[in-house]
N, C-alpha and C positions, 0 to 999 in steps of 0.2 A: 502494500499499500504505499502510495506517495504520502509525502507531508509537506505542507508549508513551510518554506524555510523560517528560519530564526530571523525576526527582524529586530531594528534597534541599533543603536549606533555603534561605529566601529571604530576601535581605539585607533590613533594617529601614531604607531609605533610599528617595528618590525615585527610581524606574528609568525609563531610556528607552525606548523602543521596542526598540532592539537587546539592553539587557538582558532582557527579555522573553521575546524571541525566544530567545536563550541559556537562559533558564531553564525554557523550554516546549520548546523544539524546533520551533516554529512558525516559518513565513517570516513577515517584515514584512507581507506581503500579506496573509496569512492573519489575521493580528492586526487591520489594518485592516478586512478583510471580517468579522471578529466585531466590531468596534465598529459598524460599520456595521448588523448585526444587532440590536445592542443586548446582545450578550453578553458584553461587558466594556466597562467605560467609564475612560479616562483620568480622574486627578483634577482635572487640569488642563493646562497649557501654560506652558511656560518662556517669557521674554520674545521668545524667537527663534520662537516657534510651535510647538517640538518637544512632544509629547506626554509628559506624566508620569504613570508609573502607581505604583502602590502593590502591597504584598504581597499584597493582596487579588484583584486582577487574576491573577497568576500563579496563585492557588489557584483561581481561577473558570476560567482557560483550561485548567489541567490536569484539571479535572472534566468539562470541555467533551470534550477529546479521549478520555478514558474511556467518555464515555458514545456518541460517534462510533465508537468501536473496537468495541462490541458492535451498532453498525449502527442507532443511532437518528438520526432525520432530525432536522435543526438546528430545526426549528420546534417539536419535542418538548423539546429540550434545554434552552430557557432557562427553561420554568416548574420542569424537576426541578432545574436548579442553583439558581435563585432559592429554593425550596423546602428543599432538603438544606442549604445555607449558613445559612438562617435557623433550622432546626431545630438546626444544629452550634453556632449561636451563642444558643441558648436563646431566640429568638424567633419559634417557628414559630407555625404556627395548626394546626387540624385539618383544615384544607384541605391544608397543606404535608405532614401526615402520610400523607394519601391518595395524594398525589402521588408522594413518596417509595415507600410501598409498592406503588405499581403499578408504579413503576420497579423495584424489587426483584424483582418476579414477571418482567419484560421481562431483565433479568440474569441469572436462574436459567434462563429459557428460551435464552438466548444461550449460557450456559456449556454447557448440557447440547448443543446444537449444534456447540459448539468441541470438546468432548469425544468426540463422534461422529467429527467430522472428524479430529482428531488420531488415533482407533483406526484410522480406516480407512487413515490416512496411513502409521502404523505397521506396518499389515499389508501395505500395497502396497510400503513399503521394503524388508521381510524378501521378500517375493516376488520383488521385483527383484534383490536381493541373490542370492537363490538361484538365479535365472534365469542372471544373468553369473557366478556360480560354475559352474554345468554348461557354461557355456561357454568358461571358462577364462580369464575375464576378471579 
């Protein structure tokens, strides 16, 4: 089951992978996997070889998780994350605008599907409640 990423402020200091895990709700394994896929990049490494991340990595991973929740595959997520963050930083191109606009359409579709499922779940909950009430449970 996918969960919504942890929200809140991100410290303005170098972050170890465990810090990033705490700030995103991701496992260390998932963070390393996303690094292998090029979705996030550490700023560097300590003398002992430990990964060091910045706040931008946390923001990228939070966006990745949001996009996964609506059902987008990882191969589609990287260009969307890159485009969205470029636009947010005032560095986007027309291609970035098109990529984000297409994603907004996907989000609208996903939201409609979620609303349908929520409505069905509410109806089912009421029906089951009525059935158990009739049974005296």
